[in-house]
N, C-alpha and C positions, 0 to 999 in steps of 0.2 A: 442268683446262680450257683449252681454246685460248684467245687471245685472238683478239677479230674485228678485221677489219680495219677501221680509221676511216680510211685514206687512200692511194690507191693510183691512182701515176702509169703511163703506157705510150707510152714514146719520144714525150716531151714537146719540141718543138722550137720556138725562138723566133730570128726572122732579123728586126732593125730594121732593114736597110734592104739593095737586092740584090747589094750589091757588099762589103758588111761580112761578116767572118768573124758566123757564129751565134751569138748570145749564149745560147742552149740547142741540146744537139743528140744528140736522140733519149734523154733522160732519163726512166729507168724506176726507181720503189723505193715499198717499200708499208712502212707505218708501223701499229702497232699499237696499240687502244685502252689509254689511260695510259701511255704511251711519249712520250721526249722525244726529237728527232733534230736532231742539230745540224747541219745547212750549213755546212761550215768550206773556205776557200778562201783564196788573194790575192785582191787587189784585182781588177774587172775577168773574175773566172771564171763569173760568173754566176749567184751563190748571191742576190743579191737579185732578180733578176729572176725566180728561178723562186720565191720568197716571192708577190713582188707575183701571177705567173700563179696560185698556190694561190689565192691570195686574191679573185683577179678583179678585180684594177686595170690589169693586163694581159693581152691575150689572146694564145696559143699559136698557131701556124700548121699545128701536125696536133698529134697524140697525145689519151689521153683521161685525163681527172682523175675522180676516183671520191671523193667523201667520203659516209663513214657509208653506202656501198651507193649513194649519187646519182651519177649523171653527170653533174657539171657545166661540164663543159669539152670538147666533140667538136667534129667540123669540120658537124656538122649540131646545135649545140647548145652553149648558153652562158647558165650560168645567172650574175645580176649577184653583186656581194660582197655587199649587202644580205639576199640571200636563201640566201646560204651558210651559215648559221650560227655564224660566224668571230669570233673576240676577236683584235682588233690591237694591238701595242705598238710605236707608232713608237720611231726612235731619239732624237729630243727629248721625246716623251714628248706631246707636242702637247694638254697640258692648256689649257685657257682660262682665262687668266690674271684676269677678271671673275667666275670663279665660283668657288664655296667647292668643296671636296674633295667634298663631299657632294653637291653639284650636276653636278659634273664625272662624277661613276662614276655619277648617274641621268640625265643626257642622252640616252644611248643608250635607256636604258629608258623613258623617255615617249617618245621620237619611236617606238618600234615599237609603242604602241597597244594593245599585249596586258594592259598591267599597271595593277594600282588603285591608287591613292597607296599605300595601306596596304600592298600589297605591295612598291612601289619602295622603301619605307623598310626595311623587311625584308630584300631583298635586298642595299641598301646599307650596313646594319651588319653584315649577315653579311659582305659581300664586305670593309669595312673588318677586321673581326675576322679573317678569312682572313691579310691580309696584315700583322697586329700594327699597324694605325691607329688601332684605336678611339680616340673620345675628340679626334680632329684634326677631324672633320666640317666645323667651322665657319671652319676654317684656308683661306687661298687658297695658289696655289700657292707666288709668291714669300715665303710662312712658311716654307718646307718645306726641308731639305737635297734633294741632286740624291739620294740613295737615297731617300727619303720617297715625291718627287715620280715616281718610278718603282714606286714601290710603288703611287701610286695609280693611274699608267697601269695597271699590271700589275691592278688592283682592277677600276677602270672593262671590262677586257677580260674580266674570270671573272665578272662580276655576272648577266650573262642566262645563265650556263651554257651555254657555246659547245661546239660539236661539237670543235670544235679553236682552239688559239691560236697566233698567229702571233707572233712578237717578231725585231724589225730591228734586228739589235747593242745588245740592252737595256741593257747596261749600259758601253760606248762612251763616255757621257759622264761618268764617274765616276772619281774616284782611284781608285789602285792600290790602296790600303787597303779603300777600301769595295765595290770590283768583286768582291774576292778572299770579303770577309764575303758580300755578297750571292749570288754563285755558289751557295751552300749553301744560302740562302733563298730563292732564286729556283726551286731544284729542290726545297725543302720545300712552299711554296707549291703549285706545279703538283700534286705527289704528293697534297697534302691535299685540292685540289677533284679528284681522279681526272682532270685535264685531260691529255689530249695535247696535244704543243706544239711548235712546228718555230721554231727559233732562226739567225738567221745571225749570225758569227762570223766573226773572222780571226785568231785569238786560240785556237792551239793547245791549251794547259793550259783555260781555260774552255770549250774543247767538250769535253775528255776528264775535267771536273771533272760538266758537267752534264748531259750525254746518256745515254740510253739504246741508242742510236745515234748513228754518226756519219755522213754523207756528206762524203767529198772531194773537192772539185771541183776543175778545173782547164778551161781555153778551154771552157769549156760545156759537161763530160761530168764525169759523177760516175765519180770515177778510180778509189774504192774504197767499197763502202759494208759497215759491220761495226759491232763493238760498239769500245768505246774499247779495251776492251786488245787483242783481234785485230789491228784497225790498225797500232797499236802496236808488238805483237809480229811482227805477220806484214806488212809493208806489201808490199803489190802492184805496187808499181813504183819504178824509183829516184825519183818525183817526190816522192811519199809517202812515203819514206825521207827525204828530205833536208827537206820541209814539215813534217810531222809528228814525228818523230823528231828531225829538225836532227842527224843522223849524219854520222861520218865517212865518208871515202869513200881507199880506198888501190887504187892501181893493184895487181893481182898476176900475177906470170909463170910458168908452169909450171919447173920444173925438176927433172924426173926423177918421184921420189913427193912433191915438198914444192911450195907457192906461194911466191915470191921478191917482197917488198915490200919498201919503202926503209926499212923499223925492222925488217924481220927473215924469217926464215922458216914458215910454216903449212902443217901437217899436213892437208887437207881431206879429208872423204870425201862420198859421196852418200847417207849415212843420212837425209838430213831435205830432200831434193828439193820445191822449192816448187810446188803444183799437178801434178806430173808433167809439165808440158810441156817441161822439159829433162832428157831421159836421162840423161843422165852428165857428168862432169867431164871426162871424157876426149874431150869434143867439143871445148874449149876450150884454147886455149893461152896467153890472156890472159880475167884477169876484173877487176870492181872488190870490193872486200872492204868491205860494210858493219861500222861496228864505232862504237855509240852511244857516247856522252859518259860516260855513268854504268857503264860496264864496258871502260873503260880502266884499268890497275893501274898505278902509276908508283915505280918504287925509283930510286933514287941510286947511280948506276954512270959511272964517268969513262971506260970504254968504249960507254958507250951512245950510240943512232943520234939522240938527241932532246936537244935544250935547251931548258929552260922558258923562255920568252920574258916571260909577264910571269902574273901572279896575281892574281883576283879574289878577295874575300873577301864573299860572298853571306848571311852568317848558318848556316846551316843549311848549307853546303856551299862549297868552293874552288872555280873555277873557273879552267882551268889551260891556257895557250895554249901550245902545244909546235911547235915548228920543227923540220923534218928537214935536212941537211944540204943537200939542193938547193932550199930555203925552202917545201917545203909545211906548211900548218901546220893541225893536229888540235887539238882540243877535249878536255881533260876533266874530269871531274867528281867530286871526292871526298868523302868528310867531313871534317870541318874539324880531328877533332883532332892531327894531326900537317900544318902547312906546311912546304913544300918550296921553298926560295928561290931566287927568279928569276933565272937565270943557269948553273943547274948540268944536268947533262947526267943523262939518266934511260933505264932500261930499260922498256920497257912491257910488258905483258902482259897476255892478254884470257881470261878465264874462259870455261871451256866452255858451248858452245851459244848463245854470243854472238855468234858471226858469222852473218852472210846473204852470198849468192854471187850478183852481177848479172852474168849471163857477157856479154860482149862479144866482135864479132870484130871492132868496129872502133876501139874506143877511147872513142868518141864517143857511138854509138847503142845504147840499153839495149833490152832488151824491157820489153813491162808486166809480165811474171810474172817472178816469181825464184827462187831456191831459197835454202833453208836450210842450212847446213854446220856441220860443229862441229870447234872446233880437238881434236884428241885429247887429245893433252897441256896443252892450258891454257894453254901458254905460247910466247911468241915466242921464237924460238932466233937 
């Protein structure tokens, strides 16, 4: 059975001043019932503005927003936040310090005027059980850890059974270990409640871990929309490739059937052209090769084209900073079984199907679409 559409945005734009660059430019996307959408991008890209417009805290200049079949924002129609049936989790949690956990969660339920005291008590109990805080009803916010406060804020948002839950960087105020643990808990809670959610983050791993769909934003536009796996393996632009995968890029020049780079030559084919917008590699004499950090294979070699400038032990992996003769630096991540010493020369190779080409005629400007190519023998020669 097809999932029902819970949120639809069509050409939503927002500009805060007539002279400034638009905060949002023709943003369109669709979220289905029960899915979690991550708005991912650098500071100033428009992701929080988009969240606030969906919530009704800001009004867009153009476009249409539909929530659960109801138009809540259009040129001639704007529904206020309190009538959109939306739950909101703020970055600083916005808990009332003078109210207990139970009263914080019940605050909005009382204000709605739709529930009896018995119903409110049951809704609070159910919400606390959902977020794993049963028995903490009488505590005050200052008596809770940061992670527990975040769960109270989430419980308050979920208690009224909203159509949509919006979260503005919900884990940003927590330390690293708590953030990693709560990623899974946050996803589990939303899924257990059968809630549709949208959350803002600038953390790539966080977006990938929590989301069913990711919208990568840049300069007020959605640069790419898709599953975490699809965006990571098939980035639609050089910006997405750099921001999401944090990949390496090498300039490559055509020489007969090979493409030469500073670290060796690759044999490339047209087998996996991205979206078909570039007909053939024959159209280019110079391209950019994208190589993910985890796809670089290192082998000590006195004749190698790269030297290990630095090495970092990250527990599950080793991170190498490699330098070419010209001074360009690449990053490689490998398993920590064998640690290569700093200062040695290495030869690099790349696994088959691990390369993507970004054609360029200028060496500076890259088309938004790209194509994927394969290294036929998987070895840099």
